[in-house]
C-alpha positions in Angstrom: -9.5 11.0 5.7 -13.1 11.4 7.0 -15.7 9.9 4.7 -19.3 9.0 5.1 -21.2 6.5 2.7 -24.7 5.3 3.0 -26.4 2.4 1.4 -29.9 2.7 -0.4 -31.7 2.5 2.8 -29.9 5.3 4.3 -27.9 3.3 6.8 -24.4 4.3 7.3 -22.0 1.6 6.1 -18.8 3.5 6.0 -17.8 6.4 8.3 -14.0 6.7 7.6 -11.3 5.5 5.4 -7.5 5.7 5.7 -4.3 4.9 3.8 -1.9 2.2 5.2 1.6 2.6 3.9 4.0 -0.4 3.6 6.1 -2.5 1.3 5.8 -5.9 -0.4 8.3 -8.3 1.1 7.6 -11.6 -0.5 6.2 -13.2 -3.7 2.6 -13.3 -4.1 0.9 -16.8 -3.6 -1.6 -16.0 -6.5 -0.5 -13.1 -8.6 3.0 -12.6 -10.1 2.3 -8.8 -10.3 1.5 -8.5 -6.6 4.7 -9.8 -5.0 8.3 -9.0 -4.7 11.3 -10.7 -2.8 14.9 -10.0 -2.6 15.4 -6.4 -3.8 12.2 -4.7 -2.6 13.6 -1.1 -3.1 10.7 -0.2 -5.4 8.0 -2.3 -3.8 6.3 0.3 -1.6 2.6 0.2 -1.8 -0.3 2.2 -0.2 -3.4 0.1 0.7 -6.6 1.4 2.0 -8.9 0.4 4.9 -12.5 1.6 5.6 -14.2 1.5 9.0 -17.4 -0.4 9.3 -19.4 -0.2 12.4 -19.5 -3.6 14.1 -16.5 -4.8 12.0 -13.7 -2.3 12.6 -11.2 -1.5 10.0 -11.7 -3.5 6.8 -8.9 -3.8 4.2 -9.6 -3.1 0.5 -7.2 -2.8 -2.3 -8.7 -1.6 -5.6 -5.2 -0.4 -6.8 -3.9 -4.1 -6.7 -6.9 -5.3 -8.6 -6.0 -2.7 -11.2 -2.4 -3.8 -11.2 -3.6 -7.4 -11.8 -5.6 -6.0 -14.9 -2.6 -4.0 -16.2 0.4 -6.3 -15.3 -0.6 -9.9 -14.9 -0.4 -10.7 -18.6 1.2 -8.8 -21.4 -1.4 -6.6 -23.1 -3.6 -6.7 -19.9 -6.5 -8.7 -18.8 -10.3 -7.9 -19.3 -12.3 -7.1 -16.1 -14.3 -10.3 -16.5 -11.1 -12.6 -16.6 -11.2 -15.2 -13.8 -7.9 -13.9 -12.4 -9.3 -10.3 -12.0 -12.5 -11.6 -10.5 -10.2 -13.7 -8.0 -8.2 -10.6 -7.2 -11.4 -8.5 -6.5 -12.8 -11.3 -4.2 -9.5 -11.8 -2.3 -8.5 -8.2 -1.9 -11.9 -6.9 -0.4 -11.7 -7.6 3.3 -8.2 -9.2 3.3 -4.7 -8.6 2.3 -2.2 -11.0 1.0 0.4 -11.8 3.8 3.3 -10.7 1.6 3.1 -7.1 2.6 4.4 -5.3 5.7 2.6 -2.2 6.9 4.6 0.6 8.2 2.0 3.1 9.4 -1.1 5.1 8.6 0.1 8.5 9.8 0.1 11.7 8.0 2.1 14.9 8.5 4.9 13.0 10.5 7.5 15.1 12.3 10.8 13.3 12.1 12.7 13.3 15.5 15.4 15.9 15.4 14.5 17.3 12.1 14.1 21.0 11.6 12.3 20.4 8.3 8.5 20.3 7.7 6.5 17.2 8.6 6.6 14.4 6.0 3.2 14.4 4.4 3.1 10.6 4.5 5.8 8.1 5.5 6.2 5.4 2.9 9.7 6.0 1.5 13.1 6.3 3.3 13.8 9.9 4.4 17.2 11.6 4.8 18.5 15.0 5.6 21.9 16.7 5.3 23.2 20.1 6.5 21.5 21.5 3.3 18.1 20.2 4.2 15.9 17.2 3.3 16.6 15.1 0.3 13.9 14.3 -2.2 13.1 10.7 -1.5 11.5 10.3 -5.0 14.6 11.6 -6.9 16.5 8.5 -7.9 19.6 10.3 -9.2 20.3 12.1 -5.9 18.8 9.8 -3.3 19.8 6.2 -3.5 18.9 3.4 -1.1 18.3 -0.3 -1.2 15.7 -2.4 0.7 16.0 -6.1 0.7 13.9 -8.9 2.2 14.4 -12.5 2.8 12.5 -15.4 4.5 13.8 -16.4 7.8 13.2 -20.2 8.4 12.4 -21.0 12.1 
């Protein structure tokens, strides 16, 4: 996605942004709502990065800040809560290391598939002789993704 954003002086601070698709594979060090271990079947998550000249791709995750607001405590948290402020500071310029990135591609052609490209590749894909299954239809397309820590 091509984006240009300027600061008040007219200097360009952001020229492009992109989605990064992946899955949470471990519990969060700081936020119970931002981690998952064991069965991670429904732990897919799309994060964002913007490109800053002189810095490269910078991770940002406003969706996870919102998740902390909505899910960290029953009934939600106010935006000025210390946990929300911590999430905002932590998730601008860094990611928690409990998330595995798959890719940032769009319109992915699956090898050997006669079907249309996949708009984005975040969920498992499957095809039968009748065509591609809907990866978001839990009644017809079932799969399990698990994670575990490997001790060295």
